[in-house]
matplotlib code that plots the C-alpha trace (Angstrom):
import matplotlib.pyplot as plt

x = [0.0, 1.3, 2.0, -0.7, -3.3, -2.2, -2.6, -6.0, -7.2, -5.9, -7.8, -11.0, -10.8, -10.2, -13.2, -11.7, -8.8, -5.4, -1.9, 0.9, 2.4, -1.0, -1.4, 2.1, 1.3, -2.1, -0.8, 2.6, 4.2, 7.3, 6.5, 8.7, 6.9, 3.5, 4.4, 5.5, 2.4, 0.0, 1.4, 0.6, -2.9, -3.7, -2.6, -4.8, -7.7, -8.2, -7.1, -7.6, -6.4, -9.5, -7.3, -3.6, -1.5, -4.5, -5.5, -8.8, -10.2, -12.3, -15.9]
y = [0.0, 3.4, 5.8, 8.2, 5.5, 4.3, 7.9, 8.3, 4.9, 5.9, 9.2, 7.4, 4.8, 7.5, 9.6, 12.6, 15.0, 13.6, 14.9, 13.9, 11.6, 9.9, 9.4, 7.9, 5.4, 4.5, 4.1, 2.5, 5.3, 7.1, 10.5, 12.4, 10.7, 11.5, 15.2, 15.2, 13.3, 15.4, 18.6, 16.9, 15.8, 19.3, 20.8, 18.2, 19.2, 15.7, 16.7, 19.9, 21.2, 22.1, 23.0, 23.9, 20.7, 18.4, 16.9, 15.5, 14.2, 16.7, 15.5]
z = [0.0, -0.9, 2.0, 0.8, 0.8, 4.3, 5.6, 4.0, 5.5, 9.0, 8.8, 7.6, 10.4, 13.1, 12.0, 13.7, 13.2, 14.1, 14.6, 12.4, 15.0, 15.6, 11.8, 11.7, 14.5, 13.0, 9.4, 10.1, 7.9, 9.1, 10.7, 8.2, 5.3, 6.8, 7.0, 3.4, 2.1, 4.2, 2.5, -0.9, 0.2, 1.5, -1.9, -3.7, -1.5, 0.0, 3.5, 5.5, 8.9, 10.9, 13.9, 14.0, 13.7, 13.2, 9.9, 8.7, 5.4, 3.4, 3.2]

ax = plt.figure().add_subplot(projection="3d")
ax.plot(x, y, z, "-o")
ax.set_aspect("equal")
plt.show()
């Protein structure tokens, strides 16, 4: 599974905004990779940051 897909899946399963470290733990993806992929997902409009340092899927 690609790291982007793992991050999206972790956010779906959580059902709530998560911090980068929580996403890394839940997805099994390295924290630095999570940070990099989150930036890409935000730019694509798939993820947003409802609260500073927390990320959630755009519905």
